[in-house]
N, C-alpha and C positions, 0 to 999 in steps of 0.2 A: 623524465623518466625514462624517455626513450634511449636506447643504447645498442650496442653492437655486440654485448658480451652473450655467450651463448648460455642459454639457461634452461632447464626442465618447462615442457608445456605446462602450464597452470589448468585446473581444472575444478569441478566440485568436490575437494576434498579436503579434509581437515588441515589446516596449514597451508595451503594454496593461496596465493596473491592473486587480488581481485582489485576490481573498481566497484564500489558499490554506492548505492543513493536511496537509502530508506530513508521516507519523509522528504525526497529529493534534494537530499544534502550528499551530494556525489563526492567521493573522495577514494584515496587508494587505501586499502584496507587487507585483513587477513581474515579467512574464514576459520572459525574455531571450532565448529561443530556442523557437521551435515546431518539435518534432523531427519527424523523416521518419516515424515510426511513431504520431504523433497524439499523444505525451507531449511535456511541455513541461520546460525548464530554468527555474528561477525564483529570483527573491532577494527574501528576506524583508526588510521595512523594518527590524525589530528584531532584531537578530542575537546577544542576549544566550544564552550558553551554546552558541553555534554554532562549528564548527570552521572551516568552508569557507563561502565567499561565496554560493555556490549551490547549489540542490537539483536533481537530475538525475533525470528519468524520472517526473516528477510526473503522474499520471493526470489523466483529464478530470473523475472524480467527486471529486476532491481539490481542485476548482478552481471558483469561483464569479465571475461578474461583475455589476458594478453593484448590489452587494449592499445598501450603503447607500441607493441610490435608493429601494429598496422597504421601506425599514424603518421609515418612518411609520406605513403599515398596521398592522404588528405591532406597533409601540409602542402605538398607539391601544387594542389588544387587552389589553395588559399593565397599563397605566397606569388608574389607576381614576378620575383627573379629565382624561384625555387630554392633560394638559400635562407632568406631572412623573411620574416613577417613585420611590417611595418604598422603604424596607426592607419594608415589608408587601406592597407591590405585587410586590416582586422574589419574597419567599417564595411567594405566590400562583403567579407565572409559572413557577418552578421546579417547583409541584406540578402545573401543568396540562401541564409537558413529561414528566411522567411520574416525577417524582424524589421517591423517598419518603424524606425528610431529617427529623430532629428538629430542633425550632427552633433549637436553640442551634448545630446544626451550620449551618444556613443563615444565622444571625447571622454566625458566624465567617467564612463564605464572602463576605459583603455587606462586612464589616469589612476583611478583608484585602485583598480586590481594591480597593476604595474609595480605601482608605488608600496602595494603591500607584500607582493611577492617577490620583488627584485630591488626593493629600496631606492627607487630612482624618483629624482624630484625636479620640479620647474620645468625648464625649457629641455632638460636631457630627454624628458617624456615625448616630446614632439618628434624626437629623433631616433628616439629607442627602436631597435631592430632585433627582434628575437628569434634564436637559433630555433631548431624542430624541439629539442627538449624543453625549452622556455615555454615554446607556444603551446604545446601539450598542458603545462602545468596553468597557463592561464584559461584555455578553455575548459579546463577541469576544473578550476576554480570558480568558474562561472556557471557550473552544473552542466556542462556541455560535455561528456565523456565521447569517445568515437561511435560508441553504439547508438546515443541520442541523436548524434549528428547524421548518421546514416540515415534513420527513420525520419528526420526533417528532410533530408534531400531528396529522399525518394518515395517522399508522402505516404510512408508505412507506419503512421502512429497506431499503436495498437488499441484496442478498446480499454479504456483505461479505468479501472476502479479506484476508488479512493482508498488509500491506506493509513489509516489512522495509527499512529504510533504513539501509545501513552506510555509513559515510563520506558521508553525504548523497545515495547513488546508491543508487537502488530495486533492490531483488533480489526480482522477482516479485512477484506480488499483484495484479495488473491484472484488472478485471471484463471477461469476454469480451463482455459487454454493448455496451462501448464500440466494437467492431471491426464493420465492414460484413459481415462473413461469418466462420462458423466457421473455428479454425485447424486445418489439416489436418496428417497426419503427413509429407506432402511438404514442407510449410512449414517443418516444424521441422528435418527433416534439411537442407534449403537453407540456413536461417538459420544453422546451424552450420558451413556450408561441406564437408559429407561428401556421399559419391556412393551413392545408394540399392541400387545394384548390388554395392558391394564389400563383402564380409563379412569380418568377423574371426572364423575358425574357433576361435580359443582361446577367444576371449570367448563365442561361440556354446555351446562345450563347457562351459564353468564353468558357465554359467547353466542348462544343461540338468543337469549333475551337482547343483546346489544344488536344483532342483525335485524330483529324484528323493530326495534325502537328507531333504528337509523334507515330502515327500509334498504337494508343492501346486504350483499353477500360475501362474507369474508374468504379467502382464498382457502381451500380445501387442506393444504398442506400446513398453513398457519393454524387452523384448527385441529388438526391431526396431532401436530407436535405437542401444542401447549395443552392438548388433551388427555396426554398420558400422565399418569400417576407421578408426582415428583418433579416434573417438567421444570417449575418454577424455580424449584432449590438446585436442580441440576444445571440449570442456565446460569443461574447466579454463580456456582461455584466452579464454572467450566474454565475459568480464565482468571489468571493471576490479578487482573484488574478490577475483578469483581463487578462487571455491570450488572445492573438489577431489572427484571421484567418488572413492569408496572404491577400493582396489586390489582386483585379483583374489585376494583370500586369505581362505580360508573364516572363519578366526578373528575378520577384521574385519567381517563382515557379520552385523548384527545383526538378528534377527527375533522381533517379539513377536506375540503372537495374544490373542484376545479384544479387540481394539479397539473393537468395536462395542458391547459391553456399557458401554464407557467414553463412549459418544456419538460415536464417529468413523464415518466413511463407508464403513466397511470392517471385516472381523475380521482381516486380517494387516496388520502395520506392517513394512516393511523400511528400515533406515538405509541410504541411498545416498549422501549427500552431506554433507561436514563443511566449516566455513568456514576462512578463513585465519586469523582471530582472531573471539572472541566465545564467549558461553556459549549456543549454539543450533546445530541441525542440520537436516537436511532428512530426511524419510521419506515413501516411498510406500505408503499405504493402500489396499488392494485386498481383494476375494472372490476365489476361485478361479474362473478361466473369465472373468474381465473382459477386455475389451479394453485397457482403460486403467485407471488408479486414479487417485485423488487426492493431492494433495502438500499436506503438513503440515510447519510449521517447529514443533520441539520446542523452547522457550525455557525455560531454568533462571533464576529471580527469587527473591527473598526469600520469595515466597509458595508458593516450590515449582514444579514441573514444570507447563508449559503446553502443550497441543497446540493449534496455531493453524491454521486451513485458509488456504492461500497459493494454491492452483491447482487447478482444475477437474479435471485432467489432467496427467499427466507430460509429453506433447507439449506442451501448452500452457505450462506450467512453464518448459521449455527454450527454447521459443520467445520467450517474454516475457523472459527472462534474455539471451538473445542480442541481441534487438532494443535493448535498454537498453545492452549493450556495444555494439553497432553505433554506434547515435547517438552515444554518448559518445566513441567514436573520431573521428567525424566533427567534432565540435564542439571538442574538443582539440587535434586532428590530432596526438594523441600516437605516436611513432614514425613519423610522417609520414601519419597516418590510415590506414584500411582502404578499398581499393577497394570499392565497392559497387554494387548496382543496386537501382532502386527497384521495388516489386511493389505490388499493390493493397492491401495492408496493413501493409507495412514495408519492411524492406531484406533484401537477401542479399549475402554478400561474392560479389565477382566472381570 
């Protein structure tokens, strides 16, 4: 991809070229839409294993521009002769980036990816020497665009929130640092189309009874949002993947304790949302007396159960979820779209 041909600077505009990594699937892509909440709709060049054409709700930290133009300087660090990248150079580069791999593993990575990208076989893989454009393709194919390489070299890994892409549409995980200001409780209530003054007394009573029976205090923002009239329906409908709040039935509400000892950011974990489909669910993690709690995705895989931090607060989680839904409706105009108003940080229903 690196070349000396002059081209206009790329940037966050529809039609601009970029490198993007939704779900850590980094590759060259084109921005097809700049969404009203500051996220993007993108189309990857290579669509192997993809079901849909586009990825929706891609965040700013998952995109980089003009990555290839700055590659030569990094190539000079990795190449021992500053002209080509050999298998030995590649192994040294991975070690520099913090990967502690056995030599046979490094060799296998080189052989597999170079065979796939450059159709080289057998002994030729050992003597293969990549020029700068080819080396760029190799590292990008490994999920290591220049942006990620810089972060690893400079120990500047940003706080990472797990971004769940289902049907290639993001379900939360945005870093709040991307926004011009903090998301407030009123922002969440408005984004869901709820009225702050309208209380659902049945929900409020259920939550109070749950607190008494379990001798705990639920976060105030959690109770405040769920206690608005129509909250359950609004949350269920706010995103095209239709995640569902648990019904107000005590036997469905699962509470786990002692989670701080497992490395989570709170001692209590409450299951509050389940997916339309998939091996995952969402949990509110909190300590007694907190105004809000963090949100985790609990994911089941062949390696067992994983708890992945996806939002710094319940209010932010729902705001983020609602934003992706609102921009999806504007983009697709599904069912005629949803009438919206633009705010300083996103959209709210009219």
